[in-house]
DSSP file (Angstrom, degrees, kcal/mol; ACC not computed):
  #  RESIDUE AA STRUCTURE BP1 BP2  ACC     N-H-->O    O-->H-N    N-H-->O    O-->H-N    TCO  KAPPA ALPHA  PHI   PSI    X-CA   Y-CA   Z-CA
    1    1 A X              0   0    0      0, 0.0    46,-2.9     0, 0.0     2,-0.4   0.000 360.0 360.0 360.0 140.4   -5.8    3.2    4.5
    2    2 A X  E     -a   47   0A   0     44,-0.2     2,-0.4    46,-0.1    46,-0.2  -0.949 360.0-170.3-125.1 137.6   -2.8    1.5    6.0
    3    3 A X  E     -a   48   0A   0     44,-2.6    46,-3.1    -2,-0.4     2,-0.6  -0.992   9.5-157.9-124.7 122.0   -1.4   -2.0    5.6
    4    4 A X  E     +a   49   0A   0     -2,-0.4     2,-0.3    44,-0.2    46,-0.2  -0.896  38.1 135.7 -98.9 121.0    1.4   -3.2    8.0
    5    5 A X  E     -a   50   0A   0     44,-2.1    46,-1.6    -2,-0.6    47,-0.3  -0.988  61.5 -82.1-162.0 152.8    3.2   -6.1    6.3
    6    6 A X  E     -     0   0A   0     -2,-0.3     2,-0.8    44,-0.2    48,-0.1  -0.410  42.5-137.2 -63.2 142.2    6.7   -7.3    5.7
    7    7 A X  E     +a   54   0A   0     46,-0.8    48,-3.5    -2,-0.1     2,-0.3  -0.736  48.2 133.3-111.0  83.5    8.2   -5.6    2.6
    8    8 A X  E >>  -a   55   0A   0     -2,-0.8     3,-1.6    46,-0.2     4,-0.6  -0.874  67.2-109.8-123.3 160.4    9.9   -8.1    0.5
    9    9 A X  G >4 S+     0   0    0     46,-1.0     3,-0.9    -2,-0.3     4,-0.4   0.849 118.2  58.3 -57.4 -34.9    9.7   -8.6   -3.3
   10   10 A X  G 34 S+     0   0    0      1,-0.2     4,-0.3     2,-0.1    -1,-0.3   0.662 104.7  51.5 -71.8 -14.2    7.9  -11.9   -2.7
   11   11 A X  G <> S+     0   0    0     -3,-1.6     4,-2.4     1,-0.1     5,-0.2   0.522  83.0  89.4 -98.0  -7.9    5.1  -10.1   -0.8
   12   12 A X  H <X S+     0   0    0     -3,-0.9     4,-2.6    -4,-0.6     5,-0.2   0.929  87.9  48.6 -58.3 -48.2    4.4   -7.3   -3.4
   13   13 A X  H  > S+     0   0    0     -4,-0.4     4,-2.1     1,-0.2    -1,-0.2   0.902 111.3  51.0 -59.6 -41.6    1.7   -9.4   -5.2
   14   14 A X  H  > S+     0   0    0     -4,-0.3     4,-1.9     1,-0.2    -1,-0.2   0.928 112.6  44.8 -62.4 -45.7    0.0  -10.3   -2.0
   15   15 A X  H  X S+     0   0    0     -4,-2.4     4,-2.3     1,-0.2    -2,-0.2   0.875 111.6  52.8 -69.3 -36.5   -0.2   -6.6   -0.8
   16   16 A X  H  X S+     0   0    0     -4,-2.6     4,-2.2    -5,-0.2    -1,-0.2   0.857 107.6  52.0 -67.4 -33.3   -1.3   -5.4   -4.3
   17   17 A X  H  X S+     0   0    0     -4,-2.1     4,-2.5    -5,-0.2    -2,-0.2   0.905 109.5  49.9 -65.3 -40.6   -4.1   -8.0   -4.2
   18   18 A X  H  X S+     0   0    0     -4,-1.9     4,-2.5     2,-0.2    -2,-0.2   0.898 109.4  51.8 -63.0 -40.0   -5.1   -6.7   -0.7
   19   19 A X  H  X S+     0   0    0     -4,-2.3     4,-2.6     2,-0.2    -2,-0.2   0.925 110.2  47.6 -62.3 -44.9   -5.1   -3.1   -2.2
   20   20 A X  H  X S+     0   0    0     -4,-2.2     4,-2.7     2,-0.2     5,-0.2   0.912 110.7  51.9 -63.8 -41.5   -7.4   -4.2   -5.0
   21   21 A X  H  X S+     0   0    0     -4,-2.5     4,-2.7     1,-0.2    -2,-0.2   0.933 110.8  48.6 -58.0 -45.4   -9.7   -5.9   -2.6
   22   22 A X  H  X S+     0   0    0     -4,-2.5     4,-2.9     2,-0.2    -2,-0.2   0.928 111.1  48.8 -61.6 -46.6   -9.9   -2.8   -0.5
   23   23 A X  H  X S+     0   0    0     -4,-2.6     4,-2.3     1,-0.2    -1,-0.2   0.917 113.0  47.9 -60.7 -43.3  -10.6   -0.5   -3.5
   24   24 A X  H  X S+     0   0    0     -4,-2.7     4,-2.1     2,-0.2    -2,-0.2   0.924 112.7  48.7 -62.0 -44.7  -13.3   -2.9   -4.7
   25   25 A X  H  X>S+     0   0    0     -4,-2.7     4,-3.1     1,-0.2     5,-0.6   0.915 110.7  50.4 -62.3 -44.0  -14.8   -3.0   -1.2
   26   26 A X  H  X5S+     0   0    0     -4,-2.9     4,-1.4     1,-0.2     8,-0.3   0.916 111.8  48.4 -60.6 -42.7  -14.8    0.8   -0.9
   27   27 A X  H  <5S+     0   0    0     -4,-2.3    -1,-0.2    -5,-0.2    -2,-0.2   0.871 121.7  34.3 -64.6 -37.2  -16.5    1.1   -4.3
   28   28 A X  H  <5S+     0   0    0     -4,-2.1    -2,-0.2    -5,-0.2    -1,-0.2   0.775 135.0  14.9 -90.1 -28.8  -19.2   -1.4   -3.4
   29   29 A X  H  <5S+     0   0    0     -4,-3.1    -3,-0.2    -5,-0.2    -2,-0.2   0.559 121.6  42.4-128.5 -12.5  -19.8   -0.9    0.3
   30   30 A X     X< +     0   0    0     -4,-1.4     4,-2.7    -5,-0.6     5,-0.2  -0.425  51.0 160.4-144.1  63.3  -18.3    2.4    1.7
   31   31 A X  H  > S+     0   0    0      1,-0.2     4,-2.3     2,-0.2     5,-0.2   0.884  79.1  48.9 -55.0 -45.5  -18.9    5.3   -0.6
   32   32 A X  H  > S+     0   0    0      1,-0.2     4,-1.8     2,-0.2    -1,-0.2   0.900 112.4  47.6 -66.5 -39.9  -18.3    8.0    2.0
   33   33 A X  H  > S+     0   0    0      2,-0.2     4,-2.1     1,-0.2    -1,-0.2   0.903 111.0  52.3 -65.9 -40.5  -15.1    6.4    3.2
   34   34 A X  H  X S+     0   0    0     -4,-2.7     4,-2.0    -8,-0.3    -2,-0.2   0.913 107.6  52.2 -60.8 -42.6  -13.9    6.0   -0.4
   35   35 A X  H  X S+     0   0    0     -4,-2.3     4,-1.4    -5,-0.2    -1,-0.2   0.877 106.9  53.1 -64.0 -36.9  -14.6    9.7   -1.0
   36   36 A X  H  X S+     0   0    0     -4,-1.8     4,-0.9     1,-0.2     3,-0.3   0.927 109.0  48.8 -61.7 -44.1  -12.5   10.6    2.0
   37   37 A X  H  < S+     0   0    0     -4,-2.1     3,-0.4     1,-0.2    -2,-0.2   0.845 107.8  55.5 -66.8 -31.8   -9.6    8.7    0.7
   38   38 A X  H  < S+     0   0    0     -4,-2.0    -1,-0.2     1,-0.2    -2,-0.2   0.817 106.5  50.7 -69.3 -29.4   -9.9   10.4   -2.7
   39   39 A X  H  < S+     0   0    0     -4,-1.4    -1,-0.2    -3,-0.3    -2,-0.2   0.657  93.2  97.9 -81.4 -14.9   -9.7   13.8   -1.1
   40   40 A X  S  < S-     0   0    0     -4,-0.9     5,-0.1    -3,-0.4    -3,-0.0  -0.286  93.3 -83.7 -70.5 157.7   -6.5   12.8    0.8
   41   41 A X    >>  -     0   0    0      1,-0.1     3,-2.3     3,-0.1     4,-0.6  -0.358  42.4-116.8 -57.0 139.0   -3.1   13.7   -0.5
   42   42 A X  G >4 S+     0   0    0      1,-0.3     3,-0.8     2,-0.2     4,-0.5   0.823 112.4  59.9 -51.5 -36.3   -1.9   11.1   -3.0
   43   43 A X  G 34 S+     0   0    0      1,-0.2    -1,-0.3     2,-0.1    29,-0.1   0.649 111.9  37.8 -70.9 -14.3    1.0   10.1   -0.8
   44   44 A X  G <4 S+     0   0    0     -3,-2.3    -1,-0.2    -7,-0.1     3,-0.2   0.342  87.0  93.7-119.6   8.4   -1.3    9.1    2.1
   45   45 A X  S << S+     0   0    0     -3,-0.8     2,-0.4    -4,-0.6    -2,-0.1   0.971 104.3   8.4 -63.0 -53.1   -4.3    7.5    0.3
   46   46 A X  S    S-     0   0    0     -4,-0.5    26,-2.8    24,-0.5     2,-0.4  -0.987  77.9-175.5-134.1 121.9   -2.9    4.0    0.6
   47   47 A X  E     -ab   2  72A   0    -46,-2.9   -44,-2.6    -2,-0.4     2,-0.6  -0.968  17.0-158.7-127.4 131.7    0.2    3.2    2.6
   48   48 A X  E     -ab   3  73A   0     24,-3.6    26,-2.9    -2,-0.4     2,-0.7  -0.946  15.2-156.8-103.7 116.0    2.1    0.0    3.1
   49   49 A X  E     -ab   4  74A   0    -46,-3.1   -44,-2.1    -2,-0.6     2,-0.5  -0.865  17.2-130.5 -97.5 118.2    4.1    0.2    6.4
   50   50 A X  E >   -ab   5  75A   0     24,-3.4    26,-1.5    -2,-0.7     3,-0.7  -0.538  13.3-156.9 -70.8 118.2    7.1   -2.1    6.2
   51   51 A X  E 3  S+     0   0A   0    -46,-1.6   -45,-0.2    -2,-0.5    -1,-0.2   0.743  87.5  14.8 -72.9 -22.8    7.0   -4.1    9.5
   52   52 A X  E 3  S-     0   0A   0      1,-0.6    -1,-0.2   -47,-0.3    23,-0.1  -0.212 124.9 -65.5-147.3  51.9   10.7   -5.0    9.4
   53   53 A X  E <   -     0   0A   0     -3,-0.7   -46,-0.8    21,-0.1     2,-0.6   0.085  62.9 -74.1  85.2 160.5   12.4   -2.8    6.9
   54   54 A X  E     +a    7   0A   0     -4,-0.1   -46,-0.2   -48,-0.1    21,-0.1  -0.834  44.1 171.5 -96.5 123.2   12.1   -2.5    3.1
   55   55 A X  E     +a    8   0A   0    -48,-3.5   -46,-1.0    -2,-0.6     2,-0.5  -0.338  36.5 118.0-127.2  49.4   13.7   -5.4    1.3
   56   56 A X        -     0   0    0    -48,-0.2   -48,-0.1   -47,-0.1    -2,-0.0  -0.965  63.5-127.1-118.1 114.0   12.5   -4.8   -2.3
   57   57 A X        -     0   0    0     -2,-0.5     3,-0.2     1,-0.1     6,-0.2  -0.226  20.9-121.9 -57.5 152.6   15.2   -4.0   -4.9
   58   58 A X  S    S+     0   0    0      1,-0.2    -1,-0.1     5,-0.1    -2,-0.0   0.702  98.3  37.8 -73.3 -21.9   14.6   -0.8   -6.8
   59   59 A X  S    S+     0   0    0      4,-0.1    -1,-0.2     5,-0.0     5,-0.0   0.572  82.0 103.5-116.2  -8.1   14.5   -2.3  -10.4
   60   60 A X  S >> S-     0   0    0     -3,-0.2     4,-1.6     1,-0.1     3,-0.6  -0.208  85.9 -97.9 -69.7 169.6   12.8   -5.7  -10.6
   61   61 A X  H 3> S+     0   0    0      1,-0.2     4,-2.7     2,-0.2     5,-0.2   0.832 122.1  61.0 -56.1 -33.7    9.3   -6.0  -11.9
   62   62 A X  H 3> S+     0   0    0      1,-0.2     4,-2.3     2,-0.2    -1,-0.2   0.905 103.7  48.8 -62.4 -40.8    7.8   -6.0   -8.4
   63   63 A X  H <> S+     0   0    0     -3,-0.6     4,-2.4     2,-0.2    -1,-0.2   0.888 111.7  49.9 -65.6 -38.3    9.2   -2.5   -7.7
   64   64 A X  H  X S+     0   0    0     -4,-1.6     4,-2.0     2,-0.2    -2,-0.2   0.921 110.9  48.6 -65.9 -44.3    7.7   -1.3  -11.0
   65   65 A X  H  X S+     0   0    0     -4,-2.7     4,-1.0     1,-0.2    -2,-0.2   0.905 111.9  50.2 -61.8 -41.2    4.3   -2.8  -10.2
   66   66 A X  H >X>S+     0   0    0     -4,-2.3     5,-0.7     1,-0.2     3,-0.6   0.924 109.7  50.1 -63.1 -44.6    4.4   -1.2   -6.7
   67   67 A X  H ><5S+     0   0    0     -4,-2.4     3,-0.6     1,-0.2    -1,-0.2   0.864 112.3  47.7 -62.3 -36.4    5.3    2.2   -8.1
   68   68 A X  H 3<5S+     0   0    0     -4,-2.0    -1,-0.2     1,-0.2    -2,-0.2   0.655  98.8  71.3 -78.7 -15.6    2.5    2.0  -10.6
   69   69 A X  H <<5S-     0   0    0     -4,-1.0    -1,-0.2    -3,-0.6    -2,-0.2   0.709  99.7-123.9 -76.8 -20.9   -0.1    0.9   -8.0
   70   70 A X  T <<5 +     0   0    0     -4,-0.6     2,-0.5    -3,-0.6   -24,-0.5   0.532  66.5 136.4  85.4   5.5   -0.3    4.3   -6.2
   71   71 A X      < -     0   0    0     -5,-0.7     2,-0.4   -26,-0.1    -1,-0.3  -0.778  48.9-141.3 -90.2 124.7    0.6    2.5   -2.9
   72   72 A X  E     -b   47   0A   0    -26,-2.8   -24,-3.6    -2,-0.5     2,-0.6  -0.710  10.0-148.9 -86.1 135.0    3.1    4.4   -0.8
   73   73 A X  E     +b   48   0A   0     -2,-0.4     2,-0.3   -26,-0.2   -24,-0.2  -0.921  21.6 175.3-108.0 121.2    5.7    2.3    0.9
   74   74 A X  E     -b   49   0A   0    -26,-2.9   -24,-3.4    -2,-0.6     2,-0.3  -0.913  29.9-117.5-125.3 149.3    7.0    3.6    4.3
   75   75 A X  E     -b   50   0A   0     -2,-0.3     2,-0.2   -26,-0.2   -24,-0.1  -0.666  37.3-106.7 -84.0 141.0    9.4    2.2    6.9
   76   76 A X        -     0   0    0    -26,-1.5     2,-0.3    -2,-0.3    -1,-0.1  -0.457  34.6-124.6 -64.6 132.8    8.0    1.5   10.3
   77   77 A X        -     0   0    0     -2,-0.2     2,-0.1     1,-0.1    -1,-0.1  -0.623  26.5-112.4 -79.8 138.1    9.3    4.0   12.8
   78   78 A X        -     0   0    0     -2,-0.3     2,-0.2     1,-0.1    -1,-0.1  -0.417  31.7-112.3 -68.7 145.2   11.0    2.6   15.9
   79   79 A X              0   0    0      1,-0.1    -1,-0.1    -2,-0.1     0, 0.0  -0.514 360.0 360.0 -74.3 145.9    9.2    3.0   19.1
   80   80 A X              0   0    0     -2,-0.2    -1,-0.1     0, 0.0    -2,-0.1   0.507 360.0 360.0 -67.8 360.0   10.9    5.4   21.6
């Protein structure tokens, strides 16, 4: 599952709430899709694509919460 969103410390809580909503929805409404995501490599189960670069410092509480969430944070690749 992929979320494209700005990646700032102030947005971490919002994206983690979206992740929890998605996990709850998958558990309640989409068993087969949830099972597919569980079989995927851990690094690609849930991905946050930073729409305009990553601007989250490495050590504040937001970075720690993000690391513990299982959500991978990737930078958006520039279009050719």
